[in-house]
C-alpha positions as CSV (number, residue, x, y, z in Angstrom):
1,X,12.9,-21.2,-22.2
2,X,11.5,-22.2,-18.8
3,X,13.8,-23.8,-16.3
4,X,12.6,-25.0,-12.9
5,X,16.0,-24.8,-11.0
6,X,18.5,-22.0,-10.7
7,X,21.4,-24.2,-12.0
8,X,19.3,-25.1,-15.0
9,X,18.4,-21.5,-15.8
10,X,22.1,-20.5,-15.4
11,X,23.2,-23.3,-17.8
12,X,20.6,-22.2,-20.4
13,X,21.6,-18.6,-20.1
14,X,25.2,-19.5,-20.7
15,X,24.5,-21.8,-23.6
16,X,21.6,-19.9,-25.3
17,X,22.6,-16.3,-25.0
18,X,19.9,-15.1,-27.4
19,X,17.1,-16.9,-25.6
20,X,14.8,-15.5,-22.9
21,X,15.2,-17.8,-19.9
22,X,12.6,-17.7,-17.0
23,X,13.3,-19.6,-13.8
24,X,10.0,-21.1,-12.7
25,X,10.7,-22.9,-9.5
26,X,10.2,-26.6,-9.0
27,X,7.0,-28.5,-9.5
28,X,4.2,-28.6,-12.0
29,X,2.1,-25.8,-10.3
30,X,4.9,-23.3,-10.7
31,X,5.8,-24.4,-14.2
32,X,2.2,-24.1,-15.3
33,X,1.8,-20.7,-13.7
34,X,4.9,-19.4,-15.5
35,X,3.7,-20.9,-18.8
36,X,0.3,-19.2,-18.4
37,X,1.9,-15.9,-17.6
38,X,3.9,-16.1,-20.8
39,X,1.0,-17.1,-23.0
40,X,0.4,-14.2,-25.3
41,X,4.0,-12.9,-25.1
42,X,5.5,-12.1,-28.5
43,X,7.8,-15.1,-28.3
44,X,7.0,-17.6,-30.9
45,X,7.8,-20.8,-28.9
46,X,8.0,-22.1,-25.4
47,X,10.2,-24.9,-24.1
48,X,10.9,-26.3,-20.7
49,X,14.5,-27.5,-20.1
50,X,16.0,-29.2,-17.1
51,X,18.4,-31.8,-15.8
52,X,17.0,-35.2,-15.1
53,X,17.9,-38.8,-14.3
54,X,17.7,-41.4,-17.1
55,X,16.2,-44.9,-16.9
56,X,17.7,-45.9,-20.3
57,X,21.3,-47.1,-19.8
58,X,22.1,-46.1,-23.4
59,X,21.8,-42.4,-22.5
60,X,24.9,-40.4,-21.8
61,X,25.4,-37.2,-19.8
62,X,24.7,-34.3,-22.1
63,X,22.2,-36.2,-24.3
64,X,19.1,-34.1,-25.1
65,X,15.7,-35.9,-24.9
66,X,12.8,-34.2,-26.6
67,X,9.5,-35.4,-25.2
68,X,7.3,-37.5,-27.5
69,X,4.9,-37.5,-24.6
70,X,4.8,-36.3,-21.0
71,X,3.8,-38.9,-18.3
72,X,2.9,-38.1,-14.8
73,X,0.4,-38.2,-12.0
74,X,-2.3,-36.7,-14.2
75,X,-1.9,-39.2,-17.1
76,X,-0.1,-39.0,-20.4
77,X,-0.1,-36.0,-22.7
78,X,1.1,-36.5,-26.3
79,X,3.0,-33.7,-27.9
80,X,2.5,-32.2,-31.3
81,X,5.3,-32.6,-33.8
82,X,8.3,-33.1,-31.5
83,X,10.3,-34.4,-34.4
84,X,10.7,-30.9,-35.8
85,X,12.5,-29.9,-32.5
86,X,14.7,-33.0,-32.6
87,X,15.7,-32.2,-36.2
88,X,16.5,-28.5,-35.3
89,X,18.6,-29.5,-32.3
90,X,20.5,-32.1,-34.3
91,X,21.2,-29.5,-37.0
92,X,22.9,-27.4,-34.2
93,X,25.0,-30.4,-33.2
94,X,23.1,-31.6,-30.2
95,X,22.8,-35.3,-29.4
96,X,19.0,-35.0,-29.5
97,X,16.6,-37.9,-29.5
98,X,12.9,-38.5,-29.1
99,X,11.4,-40.3,-26.1
100,X,8.8,-40.3,-23.4
101,X,9.5,-38.2,-20.3
102,X,8.1,-39.0,-16.9
103,X,7.7,-36.3,-14.2
104,X,7.0,-36.9,-10.6
């Protein structure tokens, strides 16, 4: 698990005691550098988690949004099979749903 901010990394470590959590620092450059450093590690999956603001008034604090696509300054990037992650999170009891995520 990659987490940009200290508070996000702390929350992940508390909630996911079995997961490896790496604090990346803020911004896309730091996140990308961390992801590239971890490429080739024996871990089978990589996820970025963080706290964000919601535009959709239907969302509640604690809801988990799995990105169907990432939107930002460099365009839009569609993700492969995000539905599988939504299903796995729901099976664990998380209020997970699929939706686009914009990062600035």
